[in-house]
C-alpha positions in Angstrom: 8.2 -20.6 8.3 6.4 -17.5 6.9 7.8 -14.1 7.0 5.8 -11.6 9.1 5.4 -7.9 8.6 3.6 -5.8 11.2 1.4 -3.2 9.4 -0.7 -0.4 10.8 -4.4 -0.8 10.1 -4.4 1.8 7.3 -1.3 0.1 5.7 -3.0 -3.3 5.8 -6.2 -1.9 4.3 -4.3 0.0 1.6 -2.3 -3.1 0.6 -5.5 -5.3 0.6 -7.4 -2.9 -1.5 -4.6 -2.6 -4.1 -4.4 -6.4 -4.0 -8.0 -6.7 -4.9 -7.4 -4.6 -7.9 -3.9 -6.0 -8.7 -2.7 -4.7 -12.1 -5.4 -1.9 -12.2 -4.9 1.8 -11.5 -6.7 2.7 -8.3 -7.6 6.4 -7.9 -6.5 8.4 -4.9 -10.1 9.3 -4.2 -11.2 5.7 -4.1 -8.3 4.8 -1.8 -9.1 7.7 0.5 -12.8 6.8 0.6 -12.3 3.2 1.2 -9.3 3.2 3.5 -10.1 6.2 5.6 -13.7 6.7 4.8 -15.7 9.1 2.6 -16.1 11.6 5.4 -12.3 12.1 5.9 -11.7 15.8 6.1 -7.9 15.8 6.6 -5.3 16.1 3.9 -4.8 13.6 1.1 -1.2 13.7 2.2 -2.2 11.0 4.7 -2.3 8.6 1.7 1.2 9.5 0.7 2.6 9.1 4.2 0.8 5.9 4.7 2.1 4.5 1.3 5.7 5.5 2.3 5.3 3.7 5.6 3.9 0.6 3.9 6.7 0.5 1.4 9.2 1.0 4.2 7.7 -1.8 6.4 7.7 -4.2 3.4 11.3 -3.5 2.5 12.4 -3.8 6.2 10.6 -7.2 6.4 12.3 -8.3 3.2 15.8 -7.1 4.4 15.4 -9.0 7.7 14.3 -12.2 6.0 16.8 -15.1 6.1 15.8 -15.9 2.4 15.3 -13.7 -0.6 11.9 -12.2 -0.6 10.2 -10.7 -3.7 8.4 -7.5 -2.6 5.0 -6.4 -4.1 5.8 -3.6 -6.5 3.5 -0.6 -5.9 3.7 1.9 -8.7 2.8 5.6 -8.2 0.5 6.9 -11.0 1.3 10.6 -10.8 -1.9 12.7 -10.7 -4.1 9.6 -10.4 -3.2 7.0 -7.8 -1.4 3.7 -7.3 -1.3 0.3 -8.9 0.0 -3.0 -7.4 1.8 -4.6 -10.3 0.6 -8.1 -11.3 3.1 -11.0 -11.1 
């Protein structure tokens, strides 16, 4: 049986985009343009809040799993963006 983790649409898109570029640094601007769209006029804090939510939901899913689960490691690259670590 697979573990399931309910993600909001932006969380899913963010994880999918980071997954496409696993091991590579992805700039905040690129994430904002591709996840929210290039015409987003809100604060870039939306990215930080969504990332925090994504990390929290992944951790909660892992904690509720009957078996040990290895979480994807998402590294914050201060002043640049994020990276989903390979392996």
